[in-house]
C-alpha positions in Angstrom: 179.4 87.6 98.3 177.2 90.0 96.3 178.4 93.6 96.8 174.9 94.9 97.6 174.5 92.2 100.3 177.9 93.1 101.7 177.1 96.8 101.7 173.8 96.2 103.6 175.5 93.9 106.1 178.4 96.4 106.8 175.9 99.3 107.1 173.9 97.4 109.6 177.0 96.6 111.6 178.4 100.2 111.5 175.2 101.9 112.6 171.9 100.4 111.4 171.5 97.9 114.2 172.6 100.3 116.9 169.8 102.8 116.1 167.0 102.1 118.5 163.6 103.7 118.9 162.4 104.6 122.4 161.1 101.5 124.0 158.7 103.2 126.5 156.1 105.8 126.5 158.1 107.9 128.9 160.9 108.3 126.3 158.5 109.7 123.7 157.0 112.1 126.1 160.3 113.4 127.4 161.7 114.1 123.9 158.9 116.6 123.5 159.7 118.3 126.8 162.2 121.1 127.6 165.9 120.6 127.2 166.5 120.0 130.9 164.0 117.2 131.0 165.5 115.6 127.9 169.0 115.9 129.5 168.0 114.2 132.7 166.1 111.5 130.8 169.2 110.8 128.7 171.4 110.6 131.8 169.0 108.4 133.7 168.6 106.1 130.7 172.4 105.7 130.4 172.9 104.7 134.0 169.8 102.6 134.3 171.2 100.1 131.8 174.4 99.5 133.8 172.7 99.7 137.2 172.6 95.9 137.8 176.4 95.6 137.4 177.0 98.5 139.8 174.6 97.1 142.4 176.2 93.7 142.2 179.7 95.0 142.5 178.8 97.4 145.3 177.2 94.7 147.4 180.1 92.3 146.9 182.5 95.0 148.1 180.4 95.7 151.1 180.3 92.1 152.1 184.1 91.7 151.5 184.7 94.8 153.7 182.6 93.4 156.5 184.5 90.1 156.4 187.8 91.9 156.3 186.7 94.0 159.3 185.8 90.8 161.2 189.3 89.4 160.3 187.9 86.5 158.4 189.8 87.5 155.2 193.1 86.7 156.9 192.4 83.0 156.7 190.5 82.9 153.4 192.2 85.0 150.7 189.3 84.2 148.3 187.6 87.3 149.5 190.4 89.4 148.3 190.0 87.9 144.8 186.3 88.6 145.0 187.0 92.3 145.8 189.2 92.4 142.7 186.5 90.8 140.6 183.9 93.3 141.7 186.4 96.1 141.1 186.4 95.2 137.4 183.0 96.8 137.1 184.2 100.2 138.4 187.4 99.9 136.3 185.4 99.4 133.1 182.7 101.9 134.1 183.8 104.6 131.6 183.6 102.0 128.9 180.1 100.9 129.9 178.9 104.5 130.2 180.1 105.2 126.7 178.4 102.1 125.2 175.2 102.7 127.1 175.1 106.3 125.9 175.7 105.2 122.3 172.7 102.8 122.5 170.6 105.6 124.0 171.6 107.9 121.1 171.3 105.2 118.5 174.9 105.6 117.3 177.7 103.1 116.8 178.5 101.4 120.1 182.0 100.3 119.0 183.1 103.8 118.3 181.7 104.8 121.7 183.6 101.9 123.2 186.9 103.3 121.9 186.0 106.7 123.3 185.3 105.2 126.7 188.4 103.0 126.6 190.8 105.9 126.2 190.5 106.6 129.9 192.2 103.4 130.9 194.4 102.4 127.9 197.7 101.8 129.7 200.1 103.4 127.1 197.9 106.5 126.8 197.6 107.0 130.5 201.3 106.7 131.0 201.9 109.3 128.3 199.4 111.6 130.0 201.0 111.1 133.4 204.5 112.0 132.2 203.4 114.4 129.4 207.0 114.2 128.1 205.9 113.1 124.6 203.4 115.9 124.3 205.0 118.8 126.2 207.1 119.7 123.1 204.0 120.6 121.2 202.9 123.2 123.8 199.5 121.6 124.0 197.7 121.4 127.4 197.3 117.8 128.6 194.5 116.4 130.7 195.3 114.4 133.8 194.2 110.7 133.4 191.8 110.7 136.3 189.7 113.4 134.8 189.5 111.8 131.3 187.2 109.2 132.9 184.7 111.9 133.9 181.2 110.7 133.0 180.3 114.2 131.7 183.3 114.2 129.3 182.4 110.8 128.1 178.7 111.7 127.5 179.7 114.9 125.7 182.2 113.0 123.5 179.7 110.2 122.6 177.0 112.8 121.9 179.4 114.6 119.5 180.4 111.3 117.9 176.7 110.6 117.3 176.1 114.0 115.7 179.0 113.4 113.3 177.8 109.9 112.5 174.3 111.1 111.9 175.5 114.0 109.7 177.6 111.8 107.5 174.8 109.2 107.5 172.6 111.6 105.5 174.9 111.1 102.5 173.8 107.5 102.4 176.9 106.2 100.7 178.4 102.8 101.6 182.0 104.0 101.4 181.3 106.9 103.7 179.5 104.8 106.3 182.3 102.2 106.3 185.5 104.3 106.0 185.0 108.0 106.4 182.5 108.1 109.3 184.4 106.1 111.9 187.8 107.6 110.9 186.6 111.2 111.0 184.7 110.6 114.2 187.7 109.2 116.1 190.2 111.7 114.7 188.0 114.6 115.8 186.6 113.4 119.1 189.7 111.8 120.7 191.9 115.0 120.3 189.1 117.1 121.6 188.9 114.9 124.7 192.6 114.9 125.3 193.6 118.4 124.4 190.5 120.6 124.8 187.8 119.1 127.1 190.2 117.2 129.4 192.5 120.1 130.1 189.6 122.4 130.8 188.1 119.9 133.1 191.4 119.4 134.9 191.8 123.2 135.3 188.3 123.4 136.8 189.1 120.6 139.2 192.3 122.2 140.4 190.5 125.5 140.9 187.7 123.9 142.9 190.3 122.0 144.9 192.1 125.2 145.8 188.8 127.0 146.8 187.6 124.1 149.0 191.0 123.7 150.6 191.1 127.4 151.5 187.7 127.1 153.1 188.6 124.0 155.1 192.0 125.2 156.3 191.2 128.8 157.1 188.6 128.5 159.9 185.6 128.0 157.6 185.0 124.3 158.2 181.2 124.6 158.6 180.7 126.5 155.4 183.2 124.3 153.5 181.5 121.2 154.8 178.1 122.4 153.7 179.3 123.3 150.2 181.5 120.3 149.7 178.9 117.8 151.2 176.1 119.3 149.2 178.0 119.0 145.9 179.4 115.5 146.5 176.9 113.9 144.1 177.8 116.4 141.3 181.5 115.9 142.0 181.3 112.2 141.7 179.3 112.4 138.5 181.8 114.8 137.0 184.8 112.7 138.0 186.2 115.3 140.4 185.8 113.3 143.6 189.6 112.8 143.8 190.5 116.5 143.7 190.9 116.8 147.5 192.7 113.5 148.1 196.1 115.1 148.3 194.8 117.7 150.7 193.4 114.9 152.9 196.7 113.0 153.0 198.6 116.2 153.7 196.3 117.0 156.6 196.6 113.6 158.1 200.4 113.7 157.8 200.7 117.1 159.3 198.0 117.1 162.1 197.0 113.5 162.4 193.3 114.2 161.5 191.3 115.4 158.6 188.1 117.4 158.1 187.3 116.3 154.5 186.8 112.5 154.8 184.0 112.8 157.5 182.1 115.2 155.2 182.3 112.7 152.3 181.1 109.9 154.5 178.2 112.0 155.9 177.2 113.1 152.4 177.1 109.5 151.1 175.1 108.4 154.1 172.7 111.3 153.6 172.1 110.2 150.0 171.4 106.6 151.2 169.0 107.9 153.9 167.2 110.1 151.4 166.8 107.1 149.0 165.6 104.9 151.8 163.1 107.5 152.9 161.6 107.9 149.4 161.3 104.1 149.2 159.4 103.9 152.5 157.4 107.1 152.5 156.6 108.0 148.9 153.0 107.8 147.9 153.9 107.5 144.2 154.3 103.8 143.3 156.6 104.7 140.4 159.0 106.4 142.9 159.2 103.2 145.0 159.5 100.8 142.2 162.9 99.3 141.3 164.2 100.8 138.1 164.1 98.4 135.2 167.2 98.3 133.0 166.6 99.0 129.4 166.8 96.1 126.9 170.1 95.9 125.1 
């Protein structure tokens, strides 16, 4: 094969085909807006692409839960298998978020896939759980459940896109093929594991201690308002599991728990707000079903 043709083909595979122009007028207008508008446009664009998979998996799990509650699942184990199938979507969610963010940024989706995949690679998660292989280096280690935070993944993919774009200006075939992906991974992955991840883990533990102190020191109303009001942000940031141990300890010690009802109420309030907008909004765009972006 001619070397020029091979160079063009590899360049298109490593980055050229992934770079996309905004497909709608709203994208072009938001890029000229303030940074907050651009940030929310970027986040909404990332999750709109994977929304069909999330909706399908969520509906399947709701149906399976109802059937399990009606004790139908005891005779038909196929529903348990269906639950596991729908769970694949949530298991691979960090991977899908990373790929969708890369497409939104116009960077290499395969590099982003590696970044998203680090949160559930079995060997890596086992090392992070034990931390024995890393403790000798005196480096802080992130807990595995916080590596899958959407915020960390979006930051990592954004940094990878910046590195790729910076090296792409050199317009050299060898750099595009060899240096760019190697340099991107060798910078981004350690940053996630030893810088961003530990910082995020420390923040999660700090918030957990503060919320726990409010819940268990006669400040249940204030704690419920703060925790319930920040549930969407906690889920997005991957910190929704920070109070699970406190919930289990409370149930084991007293037989009841204050935290779980707050979580359920917050989720139902979000569902009610979305339903209210769908019914009452006078803006057609607010009531219209979001259209996933073309891949």
